[in-house]
Structures are given as structure tokens and as C-alpha cells.
C-alpha positions in Angstrom: 2.5 -104.3 -203.2 2.7 -100.6 -203.9 4.4 -101.1 -207.3 2.0 -103.9 -208.2 -1.0 -101.5 -207.7 0.5 -98.3 -209.0 -1.0 -97.1 -212.2 -4.4 -96.3 -213.8 -7.1 -98.8 -213.7 -10.5 -99.0 -215.5 -13.5 -100.4 -213.6 -15.0 -103.7 -214.7 -18.7 -103.5 -213.8 -20.8 -100.9 -212.2 -19.4 -100.5 -208.7 -15.9 -99.8 -207.6 -14.1 -98.7 -204.5 -16.5 -97.5 -201.8 -19.3 -98.9 -203.9 -19.0 -95.8 -206.2 -19.4 -95.9 -210.0 -16.3 -93.9 -211.0 -15.2 -95.5 -214.2 -11.5 -95.7 -213.2 -8.9 -95.1 -210.5 -5.4 -93.8 -210.5 -3.4 -95.4 -207.6 -0.1 -93.9 -206.4 1.1 -93.1 -209.8 2.1 -89.5 -209.1 2.1 -89.4 -205.2 2.9 -92.7 -203.5 0.4 -92.0 -200.8 -2.5 -90.8 -202.9 -5.2 -92.1 -205.3 -7.8 -90.3 -207.4 -10.9 -91.5 -209.2 -11.0 -91.1 -213.0 -14.0 -89.7 -215.0 -14.9 -89.8 -218.7 -14.1 -86.7 -220.7 -15.4 -87.6 -224.2 -13.7 -90.9 -224.9 -10.8 -90.6 -222.5 -10.4 -91.0 -218.8 -9.1 -88.0 -216.9 -8.7 -87.2 -213.1 -12.1 -86.7 -211.5 -13.1 -83.2 -210.3 -13.9 -82.2 -206.8 -12.6 -83.0 -203.3 -14.5 -86.3 -203.2 -12.5 -87.6 -206.1 -9.1 -87.6 -204.4 -8.0 -89.6 -201.3 -5.1 -91.3 -199.6 -3.9 -94.9 -199.8 -1.9 -96.8 -197.2 0.0 -99.9 -198.3 1.1 -102.7 -196.1 4.6 -102.6 -194.7 5.1 -106.3 -194.1 6.4 -108.4 -197.0 3.6 -110.5 -198.5 0.8 -108.5 -196.8 -2.0 -107.7 -199.1 -4.4 -105.4 -197.2 -4.6 -101.9 -198.5 -6.6 -99.0 -197.0 -8.2 -96.3 -199.0 -9.4 -93.1 -197.3 -11.7 -90.6 -199.0 -13.4 -87.3 -197.8 -17.1 -87.6 -197.7 -18.2 -84.0 -197.0 -18.4 -84.3 -193.2 -15.2 -86.1 -192.5 -13.3 -89.1 -193.8 -14.4 -92.6 -194.8 -12.0 -95.6 -195.1 -12.2 -98.9 -196.8 -9.7 -101.7 -196.3 -9.4 -104.2 -199.1 -7.5 -107.4 -199.8 -5.7 -106.7 -203.1 -4.4 -109.2 -205.6 -3.9 -109.7 -209.3 -5.9 -112.2 -211.2 -4.0 -113.2 -214.4 -0.5 -114.1 -213.4 2.8 -112.4 -214.4 1.4 -110.6 -217.5 0.1 -107.4 -216.1 -1.5 -106.4 -219.4 -3.8 -109.4 -219.1 -4.3 -109.2 -215.3 -7.2 -107.8 -213.4 -6.9 -106.0 -210.1 -9.2 -107.6 -207.6 -10.1 -105.7 -204.4 -12.2 -107.4 -201.8 -13.6 -105.3 -198.9 -12.3 -107.0 -195.7 -15.5 -106.0 -193.8 -18.3 -106.6 -196.3 -16.6 -109.0 -198.8 -17.7 -106.6 -201.6 -15.6 -107.3 -204.7 -14.4 -104.8 -207.2 -12.5 -105.6 -210.4 -10.3 -103.3 -212.5 -8.1 -103.7 -215.6 -4.9 -101.7 -216.0 -4.9 -99.0 -218.6 -1.8 -98.9 -220.8 0.0 -96.3 -218.9 3.3 -96.5 -216.9 3.8 -95.4 -213.4 5.8 -92.3 -214.5 4.4 -91.6 -218.0 4.7 -94.4 -220.4 2.2 -95.0 -223.1 -0.2 -92.1 -222.5 -0.1 -88.7 -224.4 1.7 -85.7 -223.0 -1.5 -84.5 -221.2 -1.8 -87.8 -219.3 -5.2 -88.5 -220.8 -6.1 -92.2 -221.3 -8.4 -93.6 -223.9 -8.7 -94.4 -227.6 -6.2 -92.4 -229.5 -4.6 -91.0 -226.3 -1.1 -92.3 -227.0 1.5 -90.0 -228.3 4.5 -87.9 -227.4 4.3 -88.7 -223.7 5.2 -92.3 -224.3 8.6 -93.6 -223.1 10.9 -95.8 -225.0 10.9 -99.6 -224.4 13.5 -101.0 -222.0 16.5 -102.6 -223.6 17.3 -104.5 -220.4 20.8 -105.2 -219.2 21.3 -107.7 -222.0 20.3 -105.4 -224.8 22.6 -104.4 -227.5 22.0 -100.7 -226.7 21.6 -100.4 -222.9 20.2 -97.2 -221.7 22.6 -95.3 -219.4 21.2 -94.0 -216.1 21.9 -92.5 -212.7 18.4 -92.9 -211.3 15.2 -94.6 -212.2 13.9 -91.4 -213.7 16.4 -92.0 -216.6 14.9 -95.4 -217.4 11.8 -96.4 -219.5 8.8 -96.7 -217.3 6.2 -98.2 -219.6 3.9 -101.1 -218.8 5.3 -104.6 -218.3 7.5 -105.9 -219.6 8.8 -102.5 -220.8 9.5 -101.2 -217.3 13.0 -100.9 -215.9 15.1 -99.5 -213.0 18.6 -98.1 -212.8 21.4 -100.5 -211.7 24.9 -99.1 -211.1 27.7 -101.6 -210.9 29.6 -99.5 -208.3 29.4 -98.8 -204.6 26.4 -96.6 -203.6 25.1 -95.3 -200.4 21.7 -93.6 -199.9 19.7 -92.1 -202.8 21.7 -88.9 -202.7 24.7 -90.8 -204.2 22.7 -92.1 -207.2 23.3 -89.0 -209.2 27.0 -88.7 -208.3 27.9 -92.4 -208.7 29.3 -93.7 -212.0 26.7 -94.1 -214.7 24.7 -97.4 -214.6 22.3 -99.0 -217.0 18.6 -99.6 -217.1 17.6 -103.2 -216.4 14.2 -104.8 -216.7 12.0 -105.4 -213.7 10.7 -108.9 -213.0 7.1 -110.0 -213.3 4.3 -108.5 -211.3 4.3 -111.3 -208.8 7.9 -110.6 -207.9 7.2 -106.9 -207.6 4.3 -107.6 -205.3 6.0 -109.9 -202.9 9.8 -109.2 -203.0 10.2 -105.7 -201.9 13.7 -104.7 -200.9 17.2 -105.2 -202.4 17.5 -106.5 -205.9 15.3 -109.6 -206.3 13.2 -108.2 -209.1 16.0 -106.9 -211.4 16.5 -109.0 -214.5 19.8 -108.2 -216.2 19.7 -110.8 -219.0 22.9 -112.4 -217.7 24.7 -112.7 -214.4 22.4 -111.4 -211.6 23.1 -108.0 -210.0 24.0 -110.0 -206.8 26.7 -111.9 -208.6 28.0 -108.8 -210.4 28.3 -107.0 -207.0 30.0 -110.0 -205.5 32.6 -109.9 -208.3 33.2 -106.3 -207.4 34.9 -107.3 -204.2 32.5 -109.4 -202.1 29.8 -106.8 -202.1 26.0 -107.3 -202.3 23.3 -105.6 -204.4 20.9 -103.3 -202.6 18.7 -100.3 -203.4 19.5 -96.8 -202.3 16.9 -96.9 -199.5 16.8 -100.7 -199.2 13.0 -100.7 -199.2 10.3 -101.4 -201.8 10.4 -97.7 -202.7 13.5 -98.3 -204.7 11.5 -100.1 -207.5 9.4 -97.0 -208.3 10.8 -93.8 -206.8 12.3 -91.7 -209.6 15.3 -90.6 -207.6 16.3 -94.1 -206.4 18.7 -96.5 -207.9 20.3 -99.9 -207.3 24.0 -100.6 -206.7 26.5 -102.4 -204.6 27.3 -102.1 -200.9 29.5 -104.0 -198.4 27.8 -107.3 -197.6 27.3 -106.7 -193.9 25.1 -103.7 -194.7 22.4 -106.0 -196.2 21.2 -109.4 -195.2 
């Protein structure tokens, strides 16, 4: 769920989270536990100013859970809003809308994702979003595991992180342990991540890696009866810059 929501979203309508009229929101793109409202600066959306523009976000831990809690300072303390989050539009994230429904009041908010990846992607170097904002900050498209020029990597930070389908993660066909071994393991390659529904509901291990050929599971199995897993074996491996995916003895996973 965290990866599905991470990014910059533009408000559709006049009222968004907490019933406020901020024109956009940046969810967990820089800090996995934070969100910030976006404001217009000319014809681009930039982070909003002031303490009331920045809050915390708590994602569900259970696989398949969709309730997300946003917490925001209100001048005298903190206010929280728990919403049921889902994507309306299917696997194509560029065409999907983020729908948030307040679990207490049933108020509904809709957002559309701005063309910006979780770690950079299509925005300019300043991170500004809007007409003409693209530029040098953009990342290269993912070649995927089946591409003719696969991108070498040690961690996810080495891989293109654009919007879908040009988003990828690092897969190392070698034994790895925790995330500290990603950088010291043999070089891997960037492989495409699956559709947004996969990323929303299949958190750990390697279910959402699309290598354009034999699955990472079968590749690890051929390496000596091993299984594919992430360096932390949690959903964090899909979006943390210092994570990677690789092989481990089968008893360690499943």
C-alpha cells in the first residue's frame, strides 16, 4: 500500500484531506512516514509553507489492508484522519485516480498522480511539478531484465524510478543477507516492477518483479535450491533506495 500511494498527487475538486483545499499532496516520497501538502507557485506545484502543511502518515501493516491514517498539526495539537485508500483506474497508474474515503464521515477525496517518480523521475532538478517542469532531474526509463542493455545495480537507488511502467528495482542473482550486503554483493540488474495492484497487495519477497523471462524465483531456484527475497523481506524493499532483491536459502523465506 505504501508504494501504491507514494508520490505527488493533484487534487480533483475543491476539498481534499482534512476537508482542506490544498491543490495537491506529496505522500511518502522523500520520508516514508511523512506527507506534505502542495501549493501553487506560478504554474507549478511546490511543497506548501508552514507547519500546518506537513504531517505524518501511517500505512497498514497487514497485507491487503487499505486504511491509512494521516496526522496533521492544527495549531493547538494534532488532528488525525483515517481513510480507506484505493486506486480507481486499474493497473495503469498514469490513468488511475487515488480515492480516499474518510472512515468516520464517508467524505471522499480524489487525486490524480503527477508525473513524478518516488525518488525523482520526471520532474526537474528542483522537484517542481507543473507545465514545463520536466528536465534534468528526470531518470532514464527502465530497460527491465529482458532489455538489450540492462542497467547494472547494487541497490534500488541505482535503478530508474520514474512513473509506471518505467519504475524498477535491483535484483541480484546471488545470495544476499540484509540490506548491508546489497552494496557488497555482485552487481545485479534493474528489473521492472509489476502493475500498481501487485504493488498494493503483494508486499514482501519478489512477487512484483517482472524480469521479462524466467521469474526471479526460478532463477534463484536454479542457483542451488534458493528462493528470492528482499533484503529486509518486507514491503519496504520495493521503494527503499538502499534495498535490493536477491537469493537466500529456501528455509529463510516461506
